[in-house]
All heavy atoms as a GROMACS GRO file, in nm:
protein
  477
    1PHE      N    1   1.345   1.171   0.586
    1PHE     CA    2   1.223   1.126   0.651
    1PHE      C    3   1.142   1.243   0.703
    1PHE      O    4   1.020   1.243   0.698
    1PHE     CB    5   1.252   1.030   0.765
    1PHE     CG    6   1.324   0.906   0.723
    1PHE    CD1    7   1.448   0.874   0.773
    1PHE    CD2    8   1.266   0.820   0.632
    1PHE    CE1    9   1.513   0.759   0.737
    1PHE    CE2   10   1.329   0.705   0.594
    1PHE     CZ   11   1.454   0.673   0.645
    2GLY      N   12   1.206   1.342   0.756
    2GLY     CA   13   1.138   1.454   0.818
    2GLY      C   14   1.045   1.528   0.724
    2GLY      O   15   0.935   1.569   0.764
    3VAL      N   16   1.086   1.545   0.599
    3VAL     CA   17   1.002   1.617   0.503
    3VAL      C   18   0.873   1.540   0.478
    3VAL      O   19   0.764   1.599   0.478
    3VAL     CB   20   1.079   1.640   0.370
    3VAL    CG1   21   0.987   1.697   0.264
    3VAL    CG2   22   1.198   1.731   0.394
    4MET      N   23   0.884   1.411   0.458
    4MET     CA   24   0.764   1.329   0.433
    4MET      C   25   0.672   1.330   0.556
    4MET      O   26   0.550   1.339   0.542
    4MET     CB   27   0.802   1.186   0.396
    4MET     CG   28   0.869   1.173   0.262
    4MET     SD   29   0.764   1.222   0.125
    4MET     CE   30   0.642   1.094   0.130
    5GLU      N   31   0.730   1.319   0.674
    5GLU     CA   32   0.649   1.323   0.796
    5GLU      C   33   0.575   1.456   0.805
    5GLU      O   34   0.457   1.460   0.840
    5GLU     CB   35   0.736   1.304   0.920
    5GLU     CG   36   0.783   1.163   0.940
    5GLU     CD   37   0.873   1.150   1.061
    5GLU    OE1   38   0.953   1.243   1.088
    5GLU    OE2   39   0.863   1.048   1.130
    6GLU      N   40   0.643   1.565   0.773
    6GLU     CA   41   0.580   1.697   0.778
    6GLU      C   42   0.467   1.708   0.676
    6GLU      O   43   0.359   1.760   0.707
    6GLU     CB   44   0.683   1.806   0.751
    6GLU     CG   45   0.777   1.831   0.868
    6GLU     CD   46   0.874   1.945   0.838
    6GLU    OE1   47   0.833   2.043   0.772
    6GLU    OE2   48   0.990   1.932   0.880
    7LEU      N   49   0.492   1.660   0.554
    7LEU     CA   50   0.390   1.667   0.450
    7LEU      C   51   0.266   1.586   0.487
    7LEU      O   52   0.153   1.634   0.477
    7LEU     CB   53   0.446   1.617   0.317
    7LEU     CG   54   0.548   1.707   0.248
    7LEU    CD1   55   0.611   1.635   0.130
    7LEU    CD2   56   0.483   1.837   0.206
    8ILE      N   57   0.287   1.464   0.531
    8ILE     CA   58   0.174   1.378   0.567
    8ILE      C   59   0.107   1.431   0.693
    8ILE      O   60  -0.017   1.431   0.704
    8ILE     CB   61   0.219   1.232   0.582
    8ILE    CG1   62   0.262   1.179   0.445
    8ILE    CG2   63   0.107   1.146   0.641
    8ILE    CD1   64   0.323   1.041   0.446
    9GLY      N   65   0.185   1.480   0.787
    9GLY     CA   66   0.128   1.540   0.907
    9GLY      C   67   0.040   1.659   0.874
    9GLY      O   68  -0.067   1.679   0.932
   10GLY      N   69   0.084   1.740   0.779
   10GLY     CA   70   0.005   1.855   0.734
   10GLY      C   71  -0.126   1.812   0.672
   10GLY      O   72  -0.230   1.874   0.694
   11LEU      N   73  -0.122   1.705   0.593
   11LEU     CA   74  -0.245   1.652   0.533
   11LEU      C   75  -0.339   1.601   0.642
   11LEU      O   76  -0.460   1.625   0.637
   11LEU     CB   77  -0.212   1.540   0.434
   11LEU     CG   78  -0.138   1.583   0.308
   11LEU    CD1   79  -0.092   1.460   0.229
   11LEU    CD2   80  -0.226   1.672   0.221
   12ALA      N   81  -0.283   1.533   0.740
   12ALA     CA   82  -0.364   1.482   0.851
   12ALA      C   83  -0.425   1.598   0.930
   12ALA      O   84  -0.542   1.592   0.968
   12ALA     CB   85  -0.280   1.393   0.943
   13ASP      N   86  -0.349   1.704   0.950
   13ASP     CA   87  -0.399   1.821   1.022
   13ASP      C   88  -0.517   1.885   0.948
   13ASP      O   89  -0.605   1.945   1.010
   13ASP     CB   90  -0.290   1.926   1.041
   13ASP     CG   91  -0.183   1.882   1.140
   13ASP    OD1   92  -0.208   1.787   1.217
   13ASP    OD2   93  -0.074   1.945   1.138
   14ARG      N   94  -0.516   1.871   0.815
   14ARG     CA   95  -0.625   1.929   0.735
   14ARG      C   96  -0.739   1.830   0.711
   14ARG      O   97  -0.826   1.856   0.631
   14ARG     CB   98  -0.570   1.980   0.602
   14ARG     CG   99  -0.487   2.106   0.623
   14ARG     CD  100  -0.437   2.161   0.494
   14ARG     NE  101  -0.317   2.083   0.459
   14ARG     CZ  102  -0.255   2.088   0.344
   14ARG    NH1  103  -0.298   2.165   0.248
   14ARG    NH2  104  -0.147   2.016   0.323
   15GLY      N  105  -0.734   1.715   0.780
   15GLY     CA  106  -0.847   1.624   0.774
   15GLY      C  107  -0.825   1.493   0.700
   15GLY      O  108  -0.916   1.410   0.693
   16ALA      N  109  -0.708   1.473   0.642
   16ALA     CA  110  -0.683   1.346   0.573
   16ALA      C  111  -0.688   1.231   0.674
   16ALA      O  112  -0.628   1.239   0.780
   16ALA     CB  113  -0.547   1.347   0.503
   17GLN      N  114  -0.763   1.128   0.641
   17GLN     CA  115  -0.772   1.011   0.729
   17GLN      C  116  -0.673   0.903   0.689
   17GLN      O  117  -0.632   0.823   0.771
   17GLN     CB  118  -0.914   0.956   0.727
   17GLN     CG  119  -1.014   1.055   0.782
   17GLN     CD  120  -1.156   1.005   0.771
   17GLN    OE1  121  -1.184   0.905   0.706
   17GLN    NE2  122  -1.246   1.075   0.834
   18THR      N  123  -0.635   0.902   0.563
   18THR     CA  124  -0.539   0.806   0.508
   18THR      C  125  -0.467   0.873   0.394
   18THR      O  126  -0.526   0.952   0.320
   18THR     CB  127  -0.611   0.679   0.456
   18THR    OG1  128  -0.686   0.620   0.562
   18THR    CG2  129  -0.514   0.576   0.403
   19VAL      N  130  -0.339   0.841   0.376
   19VAL     CA  131  -0.261   0.896   0.265
   19VAL      C  132  -0.212   0.779   0.180
   19VAL      O  133  -0.155   0.682   0.230
   19VAL     CB  134  -0.141   0.979   0.317
   19VAL    CG1  135  -0.051   1.022   0.203
   19VAL    CG2  136  -0.191   1.099   0.394
   20ILE      N  137  -0.236   0.791   0.050
   20ILE     CA  138  -0.190   0.689  -0.045
   20ILE      C  139  -0.049   0.725  -0.090
   20ILE      O  140  -0.026   0.835  -0.140
   20ILE     CB  141  -0.284   0.679  -0.166
   20ILE    CG1  142  -0.423   0.635  -0.120
   20ILE    CG2  143  -0.227   0.584  -0.271
   20ILE    CD1  144  -0.529   0.641  -0.226
   21LEU      N  145   0.044   0.633  -0.069
   21LEU     CA  146   0.182   0.652  -0.115
   21LEU      C  147   0.188   0.604  -0.259
   21LEU      O  148   0.221   0.490  -0.288
   21LEU     CB  149   0.278   0.575  -0.024
   21LEU     CG  150   0.271   0.611   0.124
   21LEU    CD1  151   0.362   0.521   0.205
   21LEU    CD2  152   0.305   0.757   0.147
   22GLY      N  153   0.150   0.693  -0.352
   22GLY     CA  154   0.131   0.656  -0.492
   22GLY      C  155   0.257   0.646  -0.575
   22GLY      O  156   0.253   0.596  -0.686
   23CYS      N  157   0.367   0.694  -0.528
   23CYS     CA  158   0.494   0.685  -0.599
   23CYS      C  159   0.570   0.565  -0.542
   23CYS      O  160   0.574   0.546  -0.421
   23CYS     CB  161   0.573   0.814  -0.579
   23CYS     SG  162   0.731   0.814  -0.663
   24THR      N  163   0.630   0.486  -0.628
   24THR     CA  164   0.694   0.363  -0.582
   24THR      C  165   0.806   0.386  -0.482
   24THR      O  166   0.838   0.298  -0.403
   24THR     CB  167   0.749   0.282  -0.702
   24THR    OG1  168   0.838   0.363  -0.778
   24THR    CG2  169   0.637   0.232  -0.789
   25GLU      N  170   0.866   0.504  -0.481
   25GLU     CA  171   0.975   0.530  -0.388
   25GLU      C  172   0.926   0.567  -0.249
   25GLU      O  173   0.998   0.550  -0.151
   25GLU     CB  174   1.067   0.641  -0.440
   25GLU     CG  175   1.150   0.603  -0.561
   25GLU     CD  176   1.074   0.619  -0.692
   25GLU    OE1  177   0.960   0.670  -0.690
   25GLU    OE2  178   1.129   0.580  -0.796
   26PHE      N  179   0.807   0.622  -0.237
   26PHE     CA  180   0.758   0.669  -0.107
   26PHE      C  181   0.755   0.560   0.000
   26PHE      O  182   0.801   0.582   0.111
   26PHE     CB  183   0.620   0.734  -0.119
   26PHE     CG  184   0.623   0.870  -0.186
   26PHE    CD1  185   0.506   0.927  -0.230
   26PHE    CD2  186   0.741   0.940  -0.203
   26PHE    CE1  187   0.506   1.051  -0.290
   26PHE    CE2  188   0.742   1.065  -0.263
   26PHE     CZ  189   0.624   1.120  -0.307
   27PRO      N  190   0.701   0.441  -0.030
   27PRO     CA  191   0.702   0.338   0.074
   27PRO      C  192   0.843   0.300   0.119
   27PRO      O  193   0.865   0.264   0.235
   27PRO     CB  194   0.633   0.218   0.008
   27PRO     CG  195   0.549   0.279  -0.100
   27PRO     CD  196   0.627   0.398  -0.148
   28LEU      N  197   0.940   0.312   0.030
   28LEU     CA  198   1.078   0.279   0.067
   28LEU      C  199   1.133   0.378   0.168
   28LEU      O  200   1.198   0.340   0.264
   28LEU     CB  201   1.166   0.275  -0.058
   28LEU     CG  202   1.129   0.171  -0.163
   28LEU    CD1  203   1.217   0.188  -0.287
   28LEU    CD2  204   1.140   0.031  -0.107
   29VAL      N  205   1.106   0.506   0.148
   29VAL     CA  206   1.158   0.607   0.241
   29VAL      C  207   1.073   0.620   0.366
   29VAL      O  208   1.119   0.670   0.467
   29VAL     CB  209   1.175   0.746   0.175
   29VAL    CG1  210   1.271   0.739   0.059
   29VAL    CG2  211   1.042   0.804   0.132
   30MET      N  212   0.949   0.572   0.361
   30MET     CA  213   0.858   0.584   0.475
   30MET      C  214   0.860   0.460   0.564
   30MET      O  215   0.796   0.460   0.668
   30MET     CB  216   0.714   0.608   0.426
   30MET     CG  217   0.693   0.741   0.360
   30MET     SD  218   0.727   0.881   0.468
   30MET     CE  219   0.603   0.859   0.594
   31HIS      N  220   0.933   0.358   0.527
   31HIS     CA  221   0.934   0.235   0.606
   31HIS      C  222   0.975   0.263   0.750
   31HIS      O  223   1.082   0.316   0.777
   31HIS     CB  224   1.029   0.132   0.544
   31HIS     CG  225   1.030   0.001   0.614
   31HIS    ND1  226   0.925  -0.086   0.607
   31HIS    CD2  227   1.121  -0.055   0.695
   31HIS    CE1  228   0.952  -0.191   0.680
   31HIS    NE2  229   1.071  -0.175   0.736
   32GLY      N  230   0.886   0.230   0.843
   32GLY     CA  231   0.916   0.247   0.984
   32GLY      C  232   0.900   0.388   1.037
   32GLY      O  233   0.932   0.414   1.152
   33VAL      N  234   0.849   0.479   0.955
   33VAL     CA  235   0.834   0.618   0.996
   33VAL      C  236   0.691   0.641   1.044
   33VAL      O  237   0.596   0.593   0.983
   33VAL     CB  238   0.866   0.713   0.879
   33VAL    CG1  239   0.835   0.857   0.914
   33VAL    CG2  240   1.011   0.699   0.838
   34ASN      N  241   0.675   0.712   1.154
   34ASN     CA  242   0.542   0.747   1.204
   34ASN      C  243   0.489   0.863   1.119
   34ASN      O  244   0.535   0.975   1.132
   34ASN     CB  245   0.548   0.786   1.351
   34ASN     CG  246   0.413   0.820   1.407
   34ASN    OD1  247   0.310   0.803   1.340
   34ASN    ND2  248   0.410   0.869   1.529
   35ALA      N  249   0.390   0.833   1.034
   35ALA     CA  250   0.342   0.933   0.940
   35ALA      C  251   0.234   1.024   0.997
   35ALA      O  252   0.198   1.121   0.934
   35ALA     CB  253   0.290   0.862   0.815
   36GLY      N  254   0.179   0.993   1.112
   36GLY     CA  255   0.075   1.077   1.170
   36GLY      C  256  -0.065   1.035   1.131
   36GLY      O  257  -0.162   1.079   1.191
   37CYS      N  258  -0.079   0.953   1.028
   37CYS     CA  259  -0.207   0.894   0.990
   37CYS      C  260  -0.175   0.769   0.908
   37CYS      O  261  -0.062   0.752   0.861
   37CYS     CB  262  -0.295   0.992   0.914
   37CYS     SG  263  -0.244   1.031   0.747
   38PRO      N  264  -0.271   0.679   0.891
   38PRO     CA  265  -0.243   0.557   0.814
   38PRO      C  266  -0.202   0.588   0.670
   38PRO      O  267  -0.249   0.686   0.612
   38PRO     CB  268  -0.378   0.482   0.816
   38PRO     CG  269  -0.453   0.539   0.931
   38PRO     CD  270  -0.407   0.682   0.944
   39THR      N  271  -0.113   0.506   0.617
   39THR     CA  272  -0.071   0.520   0.478
   39THR      C  273  -0.100   0.391   0.404
   39THR      O  274  -0.107   0.284   0.463
   39THR     CB  275   0.080   0.552   0.467
   39THR    OG1  276   0.154   0.448   0.530
   39THR    CG2  277   0.113   0.686   0.530
   40VAL      N  278  -0.118   0.404   0.273
   40VAL     CA  279  -0.143   0.289   0.186
   40VAL      C  280  -0.030   0.283   0.085
   40VAL      O  281  -0.005   0.380   0.012
   40VAL     CB  282  -0.279   0.302   0.114
   40VAL    CG1  283  -0.299   0.187   0.016
   40VAL    CG2  284  -0.392   0.307   0.214
   41ASP      N  285   0.037   0.169   0.079
   41ASP     CA  286   0.145   0.145  -0.017
   41ASP      C  287   0.080   0.095  -0.146
   41ASP      O  288   0.036  -0.019  -0.154
   41ASP     CB  289   0.242   0.042   0.041
   41ASP     CG  290   0.355   0.006  -0.053
   41ASP    OD1  291   0.349   0.040  -0.173
   41ASP    OD2  292   0.450  -0.060  -0.006
   42SER      N  293   0.071   0.181  -0.248
   42SER     CA  294   0.002   0.143  -0.371
   42SER      C  295   0.069   0.025  -0.441
   42SER      O  296   0.001  -0.057  -0.505
   42SER     CB  297  -0.008   0.263  -0.466
   42SER     OG  298   0.121   0.308  -0.504
   43MET      N  299   0.201   0.013  -0.430
   43MET     CA  300   0.270  -0.099  -0.493
   43MET      C  301   0.232  -0.231  -0.425
   43MET      O  302   0.212  -0.332  -0.491
   43MET     CB  303   0.422  -0.078  -0.488
   43MET     CG  304   0.499  -0.179  -0.569
   43MET     SD  305   0.672  -0.137  -0.599
   43MET     CE  306   0.732  -0.091  -0.438
   44GLU      N  307   0.219  -0.229  -0.292
   44GLU     CA  308   0.178  -0.350  -0.220
   44GLU      C  309   0.035  -0.389  -0.257
   44GLU      O  310   0.006  -0.507  -0.277
   44GLU     CB  311   0.189  -0.329  -0.070
   44GLU     CG  312   0.150  -0.453   0.009
   44GLU     CD  313   0.163  -0.435   0.159
   44GLU    OE1  314   0.231  -0.341   0.204
   44GLU    OE2  315   0.104  -0.516   0.230
   45VAL      N  316  -0.054  -0.290  -0.267
   45VAL     CA  317  -0.192  -0.318  -0.306
   45VAL      C  318  -0.196  -0.381  -0.444
   45VAL      O  319  -0.266  -0.480  -0.467
   45VAL     CB  320  -0.277  -0.189  -0.301
   45VAL    CG1  321  -0.415  -0.213  -0.360
   45VAL    CG2  322  -0.288  -0.137  -0.159
   46LEU      N  323  -0.120  -0.328  -0.538
   46LEU     CA  324  -0.114  -0.382  -0.674
   46LEU      C  325  -0.058  -0.523  -0.674
   46LEU      O  326  -0.112  -0.612  -0.741
   46LEU     CB  327  -0.030  -0.291  -0.764
   46LEU     CG  328  -0.009  -0.340  -0.906
   46LEU    CD1  329  -0.141  -0.352  -0.979
   46LEU    CD2  330   0.084  -0.245  -0.980
   47ALA      N  331   0.049  -0.547  -0.599
   47ALA     CA  332   0.110  -0.680  -0.594
   47ALA      C  333   0.013  -0.782  -0.536
   47ALA      O  334  -0.001  -0.894  -0.589
   47ALA     CB  335   0.238  -0.676  -0.512
   48ARG      N  336  -0.058  -0.747  -0.430
   48ARG     CA  337  -0.155  -0.839  -0.370
   48ARG      C  338  -0.269  -0.869  -0.466
   48ARG      O  339  -0.315  -0.982  -0.476
   48ARG     CB  340  -0.209  -0.782  -0.239
   48ARG     CG  341  -0.107  -0.783  -0.126
   48ARG     CD  342  -0.167  -0.728   0.003
   48ARG     NE  343  -0.069  -0.719   0.107
   48ARG     CZ  344  -0.034  -0.821   0.186
   48ARG    NH1  345  -0.091  -0.938   0.172
   48ARG    NH2  346   0.058  -0.804   0.279
   49ALA      N  347  -0.314  -0.768  -0.540
   49ALA     CA  348  -0.422  -0.789  -0.638
   49ALA      C  349  -0.374  -0.882  -0.750
   49ALA      O  350  -0.448  -0.969  -0.795
   49ALA     CB  351  -0.469  -0.656  -0.694
   50ALA      N  352  -0.250  -0.864  -0.794
   50ALA     CA  353  -0.196  -0.949  -0.900
   50ALA      C  354  -0.184  -1.094  -0.853
   50ALA      O  355  -0.215  -1.187  -0.928
   50ALA     CB  356  -0.059  -0.897  -0.945
   51ILE      N  357  -0.143  -1.114  -0.728
   51ILE     CA  358  -0.132  -1.249  -0.673
   51ILE      C  359  -0.270  -1.314  -0.664
   51ILE      O  360  -0.288  -1.429  -0.702
   51ILE     CB  361  -0.062  -1.247  -0.536
   51ILE    CG1  362   0.085  -1.212  -0.553
   51ILE    CG2  363  -0.079  -1.381  -0.463
   51ILE    CD1  364   0.157  -1.178  -0.425
   52ARG      N  365  -0.368  -1.238  -0.613
   52ARG     CA  366  -0.505  -1.291  -0.604
   52ARG      C  367  -0.556  -1.330  -0.742
   52ARG      O  368  -0.618  -1.434  -0.760
   52ARG     CB  369  -0.599  -1.188  -0.542
   52ARG     CG  370  -0.601  -1.187  -0.393
   52ARG     CD  371  -0.720  -1.110  -0.338
   52ARG     NE  372  -0.740  -0.980  -0.400
   52ARG     CZ  373  -0.682  -0.867  -0.360
   52ARG    NH1  374  -0.599  -0.868  -0.257
   52ARG    NH2  375  -0.707  -0.753  -0.421
   53ARG      N  376  -0.531  -1.247  -0.840
   53ARG     CA  377  -0.580  -1.274  -0.975
   53ARG      C  378  -0.509  -1.395  -1.037
   53ARG      O  379  -0.568  -1.470  -1.113
   53ARG     CB  380  -0.561  -1.152  -1.062
   53ARG     CG  381  -0.617  -1.170  -1.199
   53ARG     CD  382  -0.630  -1.042  -1.273
   53ARG     NE  383  -0.688  -1.073  -1.402
   53ARG     CZ  384  -0.792  -1.011  -1.451
   53ARG    NH1  385  -0.846  -0.913  -1.384
   53ARG    NH2  386  -0.838  -1.042  -1.569
   54ALA      N  387  -0.382  -1.414  -1.004
   54ALA     CA  388  -0.305  -1.523  -1.063
   54ALA      C  389  -0.331  -1.658  -0.997
   54ALA      O  390  -0.304  -1.761  -1.057
   54ALA     CB  391  -0.156  -1.490  -1.054
   55LYS      N  392  -0.383  -1.658  -0.875
   55LYS     CA  393  -0.408  -1.784  -0.805
   55LYS      C  394  -0.521  -1.860  -0.873
   55LYS      O  395  -0.627  -1.805  -0.898
   55LYS     CB  396  -0.446  -1.758  -0.659
   55LYS     CG  397  -0.332  -1.725  -0.570
   55LYS     CD  398  -0.381  -1.713  -0.427
   55LYS     CE  399  -0.266  -1.684  -0.333
   55LYS     NZ  400  -0.312  -1.665  -0.196
   56PRO      N  401  -0.497  -1.988  -0.902
   56PRO     CA  402  -0.605  -2.068  -0.960
   56PRO      C  403  -0.715  -2.092  -0.857
   56PRO      O  404  -0.688  -2.100  -0.737
   56PRO     CB  405  -0.537  -2.198  -0.999
   56PRO     CG  406  -0.413  -2.204  -0.917
   56PRO     CD  407  -0.374  -2.061  -0.885
   57THR      N  408  -0.836  -2.099  -0.904
   57THR     CA  409  -0.949  -2.128  -0.817
   57THR      C  410  -1.018  -2.253  -0.867
   57THR      O  411  -1.003  -2.291  -0.984
   57THR     CB  412  -1.049  -2.011  -0.815
   57THR    OG1  413  -1.103  -1.995  -0.946
   57THR    CG2  414  -0.984  -1.881  -0.770
   58PRO      N  415  -1.095  -2.319  -0.782
   58PRO     CA  416  -1.166  -2.440  -0.828
   58PRO      C  417  -1.253  -2.414  -0.950
   58PRO      O  418  -1.268  -2.499  -1.036
   58PRO     CB  419  -1.250  -2.478  -0.706
   58PRO     CG  420  -1.174  -2.424  -0.590
   58PRO     CD  421  -1.113  -2.295  -0.641
   59SER      N  422  -1.307  -2.293  -0.963
   59SER     CA  423  -1.393  -2.263  -1.079
   59SER      C  424  -1.313  -2.252  -1.209
   59SER      O  425  -1.370  -2.250  -1.317
   59SER     CB  426  -1.471  -2.134  -1.055
   59SER     OG  427  -1.384  -2.024  -1.042
   60ASP      N  428  -1.178  -2.244  -1.199
   60ASP     CA  429  -1.094  -2.241  -1.318
   60ASP      C  430  -1.083  -2.378  -1.382
   60ASP      O  431  -1.031  -2.390  -1.493
   60ASP     CB  432  -0.952  -2.192  -1.284
   60ASP     CG  433  -0.948  -2.048  -1.241
   60ASP    OD1  434  -1.038  -1.971  -1.279
   60ASP    OD2  435  -0.854  -2.013  -1.165
   61GLY      N  436  -1.127  -2.481  -1.312
   61GLY     CA  437  -1.116  -2.616  -1.364
   61GLY      C  438  -0.977  -2.674  -1.346
   61GLY      O  439  -0.944  -2.777  -1.404
   62MET      N  440  -0.894  -2.611  -1.266
   62MET     CA  441  -0.758  -2.660  -1.246
   62MET      C  442  -0.757  -2.751  -1.124
   62MET      O  443  -0.822  -2.723  -1.023
   62MET     CB  444  -0.661  -2.543  -1.226
   62MET     CG  445  -0.653  -2.452  -1.345
   62MET     SD  446  -0.534  -2.319  -1.321
   62MET     CE  447  -0.382  -2.411  -1.333
   63ASP      N  448  -0.683  -2.857  -1.133
   63ASP     CA  449  -0.668  -2.950  -1.020
   63ASP      C  450  -0.561  -2.895  -0.928
   63ASP      O  451  -0.443  -2.899  -0.958
   63ASP     CB  452  -0.631  -3.089  -1.072
   63ASP     CG  453  -0.620  -3.190  -0.959
   63ASP    OD1  454  -0.650  -3.155  -0.842
   63ASP    OD2  455  -0.584  -3.304  -0.987
   64LEU      N  456  -0.603  -2.843  -0.812
   64LEU     CA  457  -0.509  -2.781  -0.721
   64LEU      C  458  -0.426  -2.883  -0.645
   64LEU      O  459  -0.328  -2.847  -0.581
   64LEU     CB  460  -0.585  -2.692  -0.620
   64LEU     CG  461  -0.665  -2.577  -0.681
   64LEU    CD1  462  -0.741  -2.502  -0.573
   64LEU    CD2  463  -0.575  -2.483  -0.759
   65LYS      N  464  -0.462  -3.011  -0.652
   65LYS     CA  465  -0.387  -3.115  -0.581
   65LYS      C  466  -0.285  -3.183  -0.670
   65LYS      O  467  -0.212  -3.269  -0.625
   65LYS     CB  468  -0.485  -3.218  -0.523
   65LYS     CG  469  -0.577  -3.159  -0.420
   65LYS     CD  470  -0.672  -3.263  -0.367
   65LYS     CE  471  -0.768  -3.197  -0.269
   65LYS     NZ  472  -0.869  -3.290  -0.222
   66ALA      N  473  -0.282  -3.151  -0.796
   66ALA     CA  474  -0.191  -3.218  -0.889
   66ALA      C  475  -0.048  -3.178  -0.866
   66ALA      O  476  -0.012  -3.083  -0.812
   66ALA     CB  477  -0.230  -3.185  -1.034
   0.00000   0.00000   0.00000
């Protein structure tokens, strides 16, 4: 954990306002760690986008009450 905190802290010190955790393993090792600036879990963003895209909408012509 310490190495990631140092790396992200260094980025924050140089002006980073947010850090994207672009590798799928990073959010796993960063869970619950104070990173020094906000982080974005790219896998979570992708999963939420996939769920939104997969949800039927009234404009799809699907009966959501069926």
